[in-house]
Each structure stands twice: as structure tokens, then as C-alpha cells.
KOLGU-4560 file (N, C-alpha, C; in nm, 3 decimals, padded with zeros to 5 digits):
<recs>
<n_xx: 01.135 n_yy: -01.045 n_zz: 00.544 ca_xx: 01.142 ca_yy: -00.931 ca_zz: 00.530 c_xx: 01.088 c_yy: -00.861 c_zz: 00.632 mol: A seq: 1 type: MET>
<n_xx: 01.062 n_yy: -00.769 n_zz: 00.694 ca_xx: 00.983 ca_yy: -00.778 ca_zz: 00.886 c_xx: 00.902 c_yy: -00.630 c_zz: 00.824 mol: A seq: 2 type: SER>
<n_xx: 00.820 n_yy: -00.661 n_zz: 00.908 ca_xx: 00.769 ca_yy: -00.623 ca_zz: 00.993 c_xx: 00.707 c_yy: -00.446 c_zz: 00.923 mol: A seq: 3 type: MET>
<n_xx: 00.815 n_yy: -00.441 n_zz: 00.918 ca_xx: 00.829 ca_yy: -00.251 ca_zz: 00.901 c_xx: 00.852 c_yy: -00.220 c_zz: 00.762 mol: A seq: 4 type: THR>
<n_xx: 00.914 n_yy: -00.321 n_zz: 00.678 ca_xx: 00.924 ca_yy: -00.321 ca_zz: 00.547 c_xx: 00.780 c_yy: -00.328 c_zz: 00.481 mol: A seq: 5 type: GLN>
<n_xx: 00.701 n_yy: -00.462 n_zz: 00.507 ca_xx: 00.578 ca_yy: -00.521 ca_zz: 00.492 c_xx: 00.485 c_yy: -00.322 c_zz: 00.518 mol: A seq: 6 type: ARG>
<n_xx: 00.441 n_yy: -00.303 n_zz: 00.638 ca_xx: 00.363 ca_yy: -00.190 ca_zz: 00.635 c_xx: 00.398 c_yy: -00.088 c_zz: 00.590 mol: A seq: 7 type: TYR>
<n_xx: 00.541 n_yy: -00.049 n_zz: 00.565 ca_xx: 00.545 ca_yy: 00.048 ca_zz: 00.466 c_xx: 00.524 c_yy: 00.026 c_zz: 00.301 mol: A seq: 8 type: ALA>
<n_xx: 00.522 n_yy: -00.096 n_zz: 00.311 ca_xx: 00.471 ca_yy: -00.068 ca_zz: 00.156 c_xx: 00.380 c_yy: -00.134 c_zz: 00.127 mol: A seq: 9 type: GLY>
<n_xx: 00.335 n_yy: -00.105 n_zz: 00.215 ca_xx: 00.142 ca_yy: -00.090 ca_zz: 00.241 c_xx: 00.098 c_yy: -00.005 c_zz: 00.199 mol: A seq: 10 type: TYR>
<n_xx: 00.138 n_yy: 00.135 n_zz: 00.293 ca_xx: 00.170 ca_yy: 00.252 ca_zz: 00.331 c_xx: 00.192 c_yy: 00.266 c_zz: 00.182 mol: A seq: 11 type: LEU>
<n_xx: 00.267 n_yy: 00.271 n_zz: 00.142 ca_xx: 00.281 ca_yy: 00.348 ca_zz: -00.051 c_xx: 00.166 c_yy: 00.278 c_zz: -00.136 mol: A seq: 12 type: GLU>
<n_xx: 00.189 n_yy: 00.120 n_zz: -00.120 ca_xx: 00.061 ca_yy: 00.083 ca_zz: -00.184 c_xx: -00.078 c_yy: 00.162 c_zz: -00.188 mol: A seq: 13 type: ARG>
<n_xx: -00.144 n_yy: 00.212 n_zz: -00.054 ca_xx: -00.282 ca_yy: 00.229 ca_zz: -00.026 c_xx: -00.255 c_yy: 00.385 c_zz: -00.076 mol: A seq: 14 type: GLU>
<n_xx: -00.101 n_yy: 00.427 n_zz: -00.076 ca_xx: -00.112 ca_yy: 00.581 ca_zz: -00.100 c_xx: -00.185 c_yy: 00.595 c_zz: -00.250 mol: A seq: 15 type: ALA>
<n_xx: -00.165 n_yy: 00.512 n_zz: -00.326 ca_xx: -00.168 ca_yy: 00.565 ca_zz: -00.472 c_xx: -00.325 c_yy: 00.549 c_zz: -00.513 mol: A seq: 16 type: THR>
<n_xx: -00.414 n_yy: 00.532 n_zz: -00.381 ca_xx: -00.576 ca_yy: 00.447 ca_zz: -00.366 c_xx: -00.613 c_yy: 00.634 c_zz: -00.276 mol: A seq: 17 type: ASN>
<n_xx: -00.509 n_yy: 00.739 n_zz: -00.198 ca_xx: -00.598 ca_yy: 00.826 ca_zz: -00.097 c_xx: -00.671 c_yy: 00.866 c_zz: -00.212 mol: A seq: 18 type: ALA>
<n_xx: -00.757 n_yy: 00.904 n_zz: -00.077 ca_xx: -00.847 ca_yy: 01.048 ca_zz: -00.094 c_xx: -00.875 c_yy: 01.168 c_zz: -00.160 mol: A seq: 19 type: ALA>
<n_xx: -00.690 n_yy: 01.249 n_zz: -00.095 ca_xx: -00.618 ca_yy: 01.336 ca_zz: -00.129 c_xx: -00.511 c_yy: 01.327 c_zz: -00.171 mol: A seq: 20 type: THR>
<n_xx: -00.467 n_yy: 01.432 n_zz: -00.271 ca_xx: -00.263 ca_yy: 01.465 ca_zz: -00.250 c_xx: -00.244 c_yy: 01.452 c_zz: -00.173 mol: A seq: 21 type: PRO>
<n_xx: -00.315 n_yy: 01.485 n_zz: -00.052 ca_xx: -00.239 ca_yy: 01.550 ca_zz: 00.113 c_xx: -00.197 c_yy: 01.424 c_zz: 00.138 mol: A seq: 22 type: VAL>
<n_xx: -00.292 n_yy: 01.337 n_zz: 00.119 ca_xx: -00.290 ca_yy: 01.242 ca_zz: 00.262 c_xx: -00.196 c_yy: 01.064 c_zz: 00.218 mol: A seq: 23 type: LYS>
<n_xx: -00.230 n_yy: 01.115 n_zz: 00.001 ca_xx: -00.176 ca_yy: 01.024 ca_zz: -00.042 c_xx: -00.010 c_yy: 01.074 c_zz: 00.028 mol: A seq: 24 type: ALA>
<n_xx: 00.084 n_yy: 01.194 n_zz: 00.046 ca_xx: 00.196 ca_yy: 01.221 ca_zz: 00.091 c_xx: 00.189 c_yy: 01.228 c_zz: 00.244 mol: A seq: 25 type: GLU>
<n_xx: 00.099 n_yy: 01.186 n_zz: 00.244 ca_xx: 00.161 ca_yy: 01.164 ca_zz: 00.438 c_xx: 00.165 c_yy: 01.015 c_zz: 00.423 mol: A seq: 26 type: ALA>
<n_xx: 00.102 n_yy: 00.936 n_zz: 00.388 ca_xx: 00.105 ca_yy: 00.834 ca_zz: 00.388 c_xx: 00.258 c_yy: 00.806 c_zz: 00.338 mol: A seq: 27 type: MET>
<n_xx: 00.303 n_yy: 00.817 n_zz: 00.222 ca_xx: 00.508 ca_yy: 00.803 ca_zz: 00.154 c_xx: 00.601 c_yy: 00.824 c_zz: 00.292 mol: A seq: 28 type: ARG>
<n_xx: 00.488 n_yy: 00.956 n_zz: 00.340 ca_xx: 00.630 ca_yy: 01.004 ca_zz: 00.397 c_xx: 00.648 c_yy: 00.904 c_zz: 00.579 mol: A seq: 29 type: GLN>
<n_xx: 00.571 n_yy: 00.879 n_zz: 00.584 ca_xx: 00.559 ca_yy: 00.747 ca_zz: 00.691 c_xx: 00.582 c_yy: 00.594 c_zz: 00.627 mol: A seq: 30 type: ALA>
<n_xx: 00.617 n_yy: 00.637 n_zz: 00.522 ca_xx: 00.607 ca_yy: 00.477 ca_zz: 00.442 c_xx: 00.778 c_yy: 00.525 c_zz: 00.501 mol: A seq: 31 type: ALA>
<n_xx: 00.825 n_yy: 00.613 n_zz: 00.413 ca_xx: 01.003 ca_yy: 00.666 ca_zz: 00.414 c_xx: 01.067 c_yy: 00.684 c_zz: 00.589 mol: A seq: 32 type: ASN>
<n_xx: 00.978 n_yy: 00.726 n_zz: 00.660 ca_xx: 00.956 ca_yy: 00.785 ca_zz: 00.791 c_xx: 01.004 c_yy: 00.617 c_zz: 00.847 mol: A seq: 33 type: LYS>
<n_xx: 00.904 n_yy: 00.557 n_zz: 00.812 ca_xx: 00.949 ca_yy: 00.406 ca_zz: 00.936 c_xx: 01.087 c_yy: 00.303 c_zz: 00.917 mol: A seq: 34 type: MET>
<n_xx: 01.095 n_yy: 00.354 n_zz: 00.721 ca_xx: 01.194 ca_yy: 00.284 ca_zz: 00.685 c_xx: 01.359 c_yy: 00.359 c_zz: 00.764 mol: A seq: 35 type: ARG>
<n_xx: 01.327 n_yy: 00.485 n_zz: 00.742 ca_xx: 01.517 ca_yy: 00.522 ca_zz: 00.838 c_xx: 01.524 c_yy: 00.502 c_zz: 00.965 mol: A seq: 36 type: GLU>
<n_xx: 01.366 n_yy: 00.521 n_zz: 01.032 ca_xx: 01.334 ca_yy: 00.445 ca_zz: 01.107 c_xx: 01.461 c_yy: 00.325 c_zz: 01.182 mol: A seq: 37 type: LEU>
<n_xx: 01.382 n_yy: 00.206 n_zz: 01.115 ca_xx: 01.427 ca_yy: 00.095 ca_zz: 01.112 c_xx: 01.573 c_yy: 00.066 c_zz: 01.039 mol: A seq: 38 type: GLU>
<n_xx: 01.626 n_yy: 00.114 n_zz: 00.979 ca_xx: 01.733 ca_yy: 00.072 ca_zz: 00.982 c_xx: 01.804 c_yy: 00.235 c_zz: 01.117 mol: A seq: 39 type: ARG>
<n_xx: 01.765 n_yy: 00.277 n_zz: 01.129 ca_xx: 01.826 ca_yy: 00.383 ca_zz: 01.268 c_xx: 01.826 c_yy: 00.251 c_zz: 01.402 mol: A seq: 40 type: GLU>
<n_xx: 01.746 n_yy: 00.163 n_zz: 01.411 ca_xx: 01.713 ca_yy: 00.090 ca_zz: 01.511 c_xx: 01.838 c_yy: -00.044 c_zz: 01.463 mol: A seq: 41 type: ASN>
<n_xx: 01.824 n_yy: -00.099 n_zz: 01.330 ca_xx: 01.983 ca_yy: -00.202 ca_zz: 01.264 c_xx: 02.096 c_yy: -00.099 c_zz: 01.348 mol: A seq: 42 type: VAL>
<n_xx: 02.162 n_yy: 00.019 n_zz: 01.291 ca_xx: 02.324 ca_yy: 00.060 ca_zz: 01.384 c_xx: 02.257 c_yy: 00.042 c_zz: 01.535 mol: A seq: 43 type: ARG>
<n_xx: 02.145 n_yy: 00.072 n_zz: 01.563 ca_xx: 02.169 ca_yy: 00.124 ca_zz: 01.756 c_xx: 02.191 c_yy: -00.078 c_zz: 01.799 mol: A seq: 44 type: LEU>
<n_xx: 02.091 n_yy: -00.188 n_zz: 01.721 ca_xx: 02.150 ca_yy: -00.277 ca_zz: 01.772 c_xx: 02.279 c_yy: -00.297 c_zz: 01.740 mol: A seq: 45 type: ARG>
<n_xx: 02.384 n_yy: -00.307 n_zz: 01.613 ca_xx: 02.486 ca_yy: -00.314 ca_zz: 01.674 c_xx: 02.596 c_yy: -00.257 c_zz: 01.720 mol: A seq: 46 type: ALA>
<n_xx: 02.558 n_yy: -00.118 n_zz: 01.795 ca_xx: 02.610 ca_yy: -00.039 ca_zz: 01.837 c_xx: 02.595 c_yy: -00.161 c_zz: 01.998 mol: A seq: 47 type: ASP>
<n_xx: 02.468 n_yy: -00.194 n_zz: 02.027 ca_xx: 02.517 ca_yy: -00.261 ca_zz: 02.160 c_xx: 02.569 c_yy: -00.391 c_zz: 02.209 mol: A seq: 48 type: ALA>
<n_xx: 02.536 n_yy: -00.459 n_zz: 02.036 ca_xx: 02.602 ca_yy: -00.573 ca_zz: 02.024 c_xx: 02.833 c_yy: -00.529 c_zz: 02.028 mol: A seq: 49 type: ALA>
<n_xx: 02.838 n_yy: -00.462 n_zz: 02.041 ca_xx: 03.016 ca_yy: -00.344 ca_zz: 02.070 c_xx: 02.962 c_yy: -00.337 c_zz: 02.145 mol: A seq: 50 type: ARG>
<n_xx: 02.869 n_yy: -00.292 n_zz: 02.230 ca_xx: 02.913 ca_yy: -00.286 ca_zz: 02.365 c_xx: 02.914 c_yy: -00.411 c_zz: 02.446 mol: A seq: 51 type: LEU>
<n_xx: 02.780 n_yy: -00.494 n_zz: 02.462 ca_xx: 02.868 ca_yy: -00.606 ca_zz: 02.529 c_xx: 02.933 c_yy: -00.646 c_zz: 02.487 mol: A seq: 52 type: ASP>
<n_xx: 02.998 n_yy: -00.686 n_zz: 02.396 ca_xx: 03.115 ca_yy: -00.747 ca_zz: 02.345 c_xx: 03.209 c_yy: -00.715 c_zz: 02.490 mol: A seq: 53 type: TRP>
<n_xx: 03.258 n_yy: -00.595 n_zz: 02.499 ca_xx: 03.319 ca_yy: -00.535 ca_zz: 02.523 c_xx: 03.340 c_yy: -00.507 c_zz: 02.708 mol: A seq: 54 type: LEU>
<n_xx: 03.219 n_yy: -00.501 n_zz: 02.707 ca_xx: 03.201 ca_yy: -00.534 ca_zz: 02.881 c_xx: 03.131 c_yy: -00.702 c_zz: 02.897 mol: A seq: 55 type: ALA>
<n_xx: 03.156 n_yy: -00.799 n_zz: 02.811 ca_xx: 03.200 ca_yy: -00.916 ca_zz: 02.831 c_xx: 03.287 c_yy: -00.971 c_zz: 02.939 mol: A seq: 56 type: ASP>
<n_xx: 03.313 n_yy: -01.023 n_zz: 03.075 ca_xx: 03.464 ca_yy: -01.053 ca_zz: 03.091 c_xx: 03.497 c_yy: -01.170 c_zz: 03.064 mol: A seq: 57 type: PRO>
<n_xx: 03.436 n_yy: -01.309 n_zz: 02.971 ca_xx: 03.456 ca_yy: -01.414 ca_zz: 02.954 c_xx: 03.585 c_yy: -01.424 c_zz: 02.765 mol: A seq: 58 type: SER>
<n_xx: 03.564 n_yy: -01.269 n_zz: 02.741 ca_xx: 03.550 ca_yy: -01.284 ca_zz: 02.607 c_xx: 03.750 c_yy: -01.286 c_zz: 02.662 mol: A seq: 59 type: ASN>
<n_xx: 03.795 n_yy: -01.232 n_zz: 02.705 ca_xx: 03.945 ca_yy: -01.247 ca_zz: 02.816 c_xx: 04.010 c_yy: -01.109 c_zz: 02.748 mol: A seq: 60 type: GLY>
<n_xx: 03.937 n_yy: -01.033 n_zz: 02.723 ca_xx: 04.054 ca_yy: -00.881 ca_zz: 02.676 c_xx: 04.087 c_yy: -00.823 c_zz: 02.773 mol: A seq: 61 type: ILE>
<n_xx: 03.973 n_yy: -00.838 n_zz: 02.928 ca_xx: 03.999 ca_yy: -00.716 ca_zz: 03.049 c_xx: 03.983 c_yy: -00.622 c_zz: 02.932 mol: A seq: 62 type: GLY>
<n_xx: 04.127 n_yy: -00.532 n_zz: 03.039 ca_xx: 04.016 ca_yy: -00.320 ca_zz: 03.048 c_xx: 04.125 c_yy: -00.383 c_zz: 02.832 mol: A seq: 63 type: ASN>
<n_xx: 03.985 n_yy: -00.262 n_zz: 02.751 ca_xx: 04.004 ca_yy: -00.314 ca_zz: 02.581 c_xx: 04.120 c_yy: -00.180 c_zz: 02.616 mol: A seq: 64 type: VAL>
<n_xx: 04.199 n_yy: -00.188 n_zz: 02.533 ca_xx: 04.379 ca_yy: -00.079 ca_zz: 02.495 c_xx: 04.274 c_yy: -00.025 c_zz: 02.372 mol: A seq: 65 type: GLN>
<n_xx: 04.204 n_yy: 00.109 n_zz: 02.333 ca_xx: 04.082 ca_yy: 00.155 ca_zz: 02.229 c_xx: 04.248 c_yy: 00.324 c_zz: 02.137 mol: A seq: 66 type: LEU>
<n_xx: 04.296 n_yy: 00.271 n_zz: 02.048 ca_xx: 04.366 ca_yy: 00.438 ca_zz: 02.009 c_xx: 04.290 c_yy: 00.597 c_zz: 02.082 mol: A seq: 67 type: PRO>
<n_xx: 04.383 n_yy: 00.616 n_zz: 02.130 ca_xx: 04.299 ca_yy: 00.695 ca_zz: 02.175 c_xx: 04.274 c_yy: 00.837 c_zz: 02.051 mol: A seq: 68 type: THR>
<n_xx: 04.290 n_yy: 00.815 n_zz: 01.950 ca_xx: 04.307 ca_yy: 00.917 ca_zz: 01.847 c_xx: 04.100 c_yy: 00.874 c_zz: 01.810 mol: A seq: 69 type: HIS>
<n_xx: 04.056 n_yy: 00.761 n_zz: 01.821 ca_xx: 04.017 ca_yy: 00.682 ca_zz: 01.825 c_xx: 03.883 c_yy: 00.732 c_zz: 01.873 mol: A seq: 70 type: CYS>
<n_xx: 03.857 n_yy: 00.750 n_zz: 01.993 ca_xx: 03.814 ca_yy: 00.770 ca_zz: 02.101 c_xx: 03.713 c_yy: 00.906 c_zz: 02.089 mol: A seq: 71 type: VAL>
<n_xx: 03.861 n_yy: 01.009 n_zz: 02.048 ca_xx: 03.824 ca_yy: 01.127 ca_zz: 02.012 c_xx: 03.730 c_yy: 01.225 c_zz: 01.881 mol: A seq: 72 type: THR>
<n_xx: 03.872 n_yy: 01.070 n_zz: 01.839 ca_xx: 03.846 ca_yy: 01.172 ca_zz: 01.659 c_xx: 03.607 c_yy: 01.198 c_zz: 01.639 mol: A seq: 73 type: ALA>
<n_xx: 03.593 n_yy: 01.010 n_zz: 01.615 ca_xx: 03.441 ca_yy: 01.037 ca_zz: 01.610 c_xx: 03.361 c_yy: 00.913 c_zz: 01.650 mol: A seq: 74 type: ASN>
<n_xx: 03.293 n_yy: 00.833 n_zz: 01.651 ca_xx: 03.205 ca_yy: 00.735 ca_zz: 01.654 c_xx: 03.256 c_yy: 00.611 c_zz: 01.553 mol: A seq: 75 type: LEU>
<n_xx: 03.225 n_yy: 00.682 n_zz: 01.421 ca_xx: 03.323 ca_yy: 00.550 ca_zz: 01.312 c_xx: 03.339 c_yy: 00.518 c_zz: 01.365 mol: A seq: 76 type: GLY>
<n_xx: 03.496 n_yy: 00.579 n_zz: 01.418 ca_xx: 03.629 ca_yy: 00.518 ca_zz: 01.487 c_xx: 03.615 c_yy: 00.450 c_zz: 01.561 mol: A seq: 77 type: SER>
<n_xx: 03.573 n_yy: 00.469 n_zz: 01.657 ca_xx: 03.537 ca_yy: 00.394 ca_zz: 01.738 c_xx: 03.484 c_yy: 00.242 c_zz: 01.711 mol: A seq: 78 type: LEU>
<n_xx: 03.396 n_yy: 00.273 n_zz: 01.671 ca_xx: 03.293 ca_yy: 00.111 ca_zz: 01.630 c_xx: 03.354 c_yy: 00.024 c_zz: 01.514 mol: A seq: 79 type: ARG>
<n_xx: 03.481 n_yy: 00.166 n_zz: 01.429 ca_xx: 03.612 ca_yy: 00.048 ca_zz: 01.302 c_xx: 03.690 c_yy: -00.010 c_zz: 01.437 mol: A seq: 80 type: ASP>
<n_xx: 03.724 n_yy: 00.060 n_zz: 01.562 ca_xx: 03.796 ca_yy: -00.022 ca_zz: 01.610 c_xx: 03.765 c_yy: -00.080 c_zz: 01.727 mol: A seq: 81 type: ALA>
<n_xx: 03.638 n_yy: -00.072 n_zz: 01.760 ca_xx: 03.586 ca_yy: -00.247 ca_zz: 01.832 c_xx: 03.574 c_yy: -00.387 c_zz: 01.743 mol: A seq: 82 type: ILE>
<n_xx: 03.489 n_yy: -00.305 n_zz: 01.646 ca_xx: 03.526 ca_yy: -00.439 ca_zz: 01.523 c_xx: 03.640 c_yy: -00.539 c_zz: 01.477 mol: A seq: 83 type: ASP>
<n_xx: 03.767 n_yy: -00.434 n_zz: 01.511 ca_xx: 03.890 ca_yy: -00.481 ca_zz: 01.450 c_xx: 03.946 c_yy: -00.558 c_zz: 01.634 mol: A seq: 84 type: MET>
<n_xx: 03.898 n_yy: -00.555 n_zz: 01.678 ca_xx: 03.937 ca_yy: -00.626 ca_zz: 01.772 c_xx: 03.851 c_yy: -00.756 c_zz: 01.879 mol: A seq: 85 type: ALA>
<n_xx: 03.720 n_yy: -00.752 n_zz: 01.757 ca_xx: 03.639 ca_yy: -00.805 ca_zz: 01.792 c_xx: 03.732 c_yy: -00.971 c_zz: 01.645 mol: A seq: 86 type: MET>
<n_xx: 03.751 n_yy: -00.911 n_zz: 01.617 ca_xx: 03.817 ca_yy: -01.002 ca_zz: 01.492 c_xx: 03.924 c_yy: -01.043 c_zz: 01.518 mol: A seq: 87 type: ARG>
<n_xx: 03.999 n_yy: -00.983 n_zz: 01.598 ca_xx: 04.139 ca_yy: -00.987 ca_zz: 01.602 c_xx: 04.087 c_yy: -01.118 c_zz: 01.715 mol: A seq: 88 type: GLU>
<n_xx: 03.974 n_yy: -01.115 n_zz: 01.778 ca_xx: 03.990 ca_yy: -01.233 ca_zz: 01.881 c_xx: 03.928 c_yy: -01.362 c_zz: 01.850 mol: A seq: 89 type: GLN>
<n_xx: 03.861 n_yy: -01.271 n_zz: 01.798 ca_xx: 03.848 ca_yy: -01.470 ca_zz: 01.757 c_xx: 03.949 c_yy: -01.522 c_zz: 01.625 mol: A seq: 90 type: GLU>
<n_xx: 03.983 n_yy: -01.434 n_zz: 01.532 ca_xx: 04.088 ca_yy: -01.511 ca_zz: 01.488 c_xx: 04.170 c_yy: -01.562 c_zz: 01.557 mol: A seq: 91 type: HIS>
<n_xx: 04.246 n_yy: -01.547 n_zz: 01.724 ca_xx: 04.284 ca_yy: -01.588 ca_zz: 01.790 c_xx: 04.303 c_yy: -01.682 c_zz: 01.811 mol: A seq: 92 type: ASP>
<n_xx: 04.153 n_yy: -01.685 n_zz: 01.810 ca_xx: 04.035 ca_yy: -01.811 ca_zz: 01.932 c_xx: 04.087 c_yy: -01.944 c_zz: 01.818 mol: A seq: 93 type: ALA>
</recs>
């Protein structure tokens, strides 16, 4: 369990003892926002790992040829294409 999750849990527990309902709601919203930001951080770290893999010359793939529709369609398709290329390289190794 991360420190973010622990602190978010602490905020939620303390919200039950808050002096006012407004303060309690603010603490619950802060806990929810912390969890949301942590999930986004995980997604961004995964994207960074994908980009690092693409930029790494030691993986032997040279210039990566991604399907054009993946690049123009949406970021999810691009992520899937990079993940597929990473799996193929691992399989060939």
C-alpha cells in the first residue's frame, strides 16, 4: 500500500470526526482526488516506460514502424501498438 493510499484512508477516517460537515466533505474529496492522481501517475509512468523502450537503441528494433491508423486514431491504440511490439521483441529474444 502506497503512502498516498494510506493518507487517503487516514483522511477518510478523520472525516468521520470532523468538526463540521463541510470540513468532512472537503477531507473526503481530498482523499478521492489523491487516489485519482495516483491512478493517473501510474498511467503516466507506464507511458514513460513505453517511450523509454522505444528510444532504447539496445532493443534492436531501430526505427519502429507503427501502423498509421494507430498514431492518428487515439493514444490508446498507440499504447496497444507499442505494447504489442514490446511483447513481440520479448518473444523473439
